[in-house]
C-alpha positions in Angstrom: 143.0 85.8 157.1 143.6 86.6 153.5 144.2 89.8 151.6 141.3 89.3 149.3 142.7 86.3 147.5 141.8 83.1 149.3 144.9 81.4 148.0 147.3 84.1 149.2 148.0 84.3 153.0 147.8 87.6 154.8 151.4 89.0 154.8 150.8 90.8 158.1 149.7 87.6 159.8 152.8 85.8 158.5 155.0 88.7 159.6 153.4 88.6 163.1 153.9 84.9 163.4 157.5 85.2 162.4 158.0 88.0 164.9 156.4 85.9 167.7 158.7 83.0 166.9 161.7 85.3 167.0 160.7 86.7 170.4 160.3 83.1 171.8 163.7 82.0 170.5 165.7 85.2 170.8 167.2 84.2 174.2 168.4 80.9 172.9 170.0 82.7 169.9 171.8 85.2 172.2 173.0 82.4 174.5 174.7 80.8 171.4 176.4 84.1 170.7 177.6 84.2 174.3 179.1 80.7 173.8 181.1 82.0 170.8 182.2 85.0 172.8 183.3 82.8 175.7 185.3 80.7 173.4 187.0 83.8 171.9 187.8 85.0 175.4 189.2 81.6 176.5 191.3 81.4 173.3 192.7 84.8 174.0 193.7 83.6 177.5 195.1 80.4 176.0 192.6 78.3 178.0 190.1 77.3 175.3 189.2 73.6 176.0 188.2 71.2 173.2 184.8 70.9 174.8 184.2 74.7 174.8 185.5 74.9 171.2 183.2 72.2 170.0 180.2 73.9 171.8 181.1 77.2 170.2 181.5 75.5 166.8 178.1 73.8 167.1 176.4 77.1 168.2 178.0 79.0 165.3 176.8 76.3 162.9 173.2 76.7 164.3 173.5 80.4 164.0 174.8 80.3 160.4 171.3 79.6 159.1 168.7 80.3 161.8 168.8 84.1 162.0 168.4 84.5 158.3 164.8 83.3 158.7 164.1 86.3 160.9 165.7 89.0 158.7 169.3 88.8 160.1 171.2 87.8 157.0 174.3 89.5 158.1 174.3 87.7 161.4 174.0 84.4 159.6 177.1 85.2 157.5 179.1 86.2 160.5 178.1 83.0 162.3 179.3 81.0 159.3 182.6 82.8 159.4 182.9 82.0 163.2 182.1 78.3 162.4 185.0 78.3 159.9 187.4 79.8 162.4 186.4 77.2 165.1 186.6 74.2 162.8 189.5 71.9 163.7 191.6 71.2 166.7 194.7 73.3 166.1 195.3 76.3 168.3 193.7 79.5 166.9 196.1 82.0 165.6 196.0 85.5 167.2 194.3 87.0 164.1 191.6 84.4 164.3 191.0 85.0 168.0 190.7 88.8 167.3 188.3 88.1 164.4 186.2 85.7 166.5 185.9 88.3 169.2 184.8 90.9 166.7 182.3 88.5 165.2 180.8 87.8 168.7 180.4 91.6 169.3 178.9 92.2 166.0 176.5 89.2 166.3 175.3 90.6 169.7 174.8 94.0 168.1 172.9 92.8 165.1 170.8 90.3 167.0 169.7 92.8 169.6 168.8 95.5 166.9 165.4 95.8 165.4 164.5 92.9 163.3 164.5 93.5 159.5 161.1 93.5 157.9 
């Protein structure tokens, strides 16, 4: 469909398509948030394995760009911050663990809220 100009796509159709893609991928996105949350919890208990940290780092990296496409720019920024905290092999300082936990909670909140138009 077009909006009267054959060269310009119908914005409503594009928005509907993006919303449909979001609904199909939302579960995967929220699973990635849970991986970050689990890493924060494990770090808090001094039991974060290298494997879990790398998985959380990879998921944070994926989240640092993907949600932006669906109107969740703030979530992308938070994920990029989590990625930075998880980078490396050295133990996470207490402040970084607290921040990582806060980021996971905020990501969950933002990504379960209504999608921005």
